[in-house]
N, C-alpha and C positions, 0 to 999 in steps of 0.2 A: 502533474502526476495523475494518472488515472489507475484507479484500483478497481479490481473485479475481485467478488468474492466467491468463495469456493467453500466445500466441507472437507476436512479430514476423514480418514476412516474411522477416528475415533470421534467424530462428531463435532470437532472443533472447528469453529468459524476463520477462515483463512483469506488474507487478502493477497491477491497477485497483482505485482506492481509490472505496469507495462510500459515499454520503450514510449516516447512521445511521437505523434505525427511528425513526419516531416524530417524523423532523424533516420540514419540506417539501422535497419532490423526494426521498423515501427510495427507497433501490433504485438511483438513478441514478449514473453514474461522475462523480465529482468531481475525480479526477486519475489520470493514468499514469505508472508510475514504471517505470525497470528494474530488475530485480532486484537487480544490483549496486549501485545508487545507494541503493535502499532497504535493503538489507541493511547497507552501510556505515554509514547513518545509525542504524539499529536497534543495531549493535556501538558506537556511539560514545556514544550515550544511555546514562546510568547508570539502573540499575533504583531503584525508590523503598525498595527493602530496603538497597541500597548506600549511599545517599546519607546 
């Protein structure tokens, strides 16, 4: 999952999640998340090595 960073009009950092290469609509933005929300989810998710 590739993420591109953007800034909102209020100055908050945003992540644009893109459709992976090789899939229909590749490069298109699939979802936009705030950095705070995306980072929080990344921290909560256990890595495969820890599981």
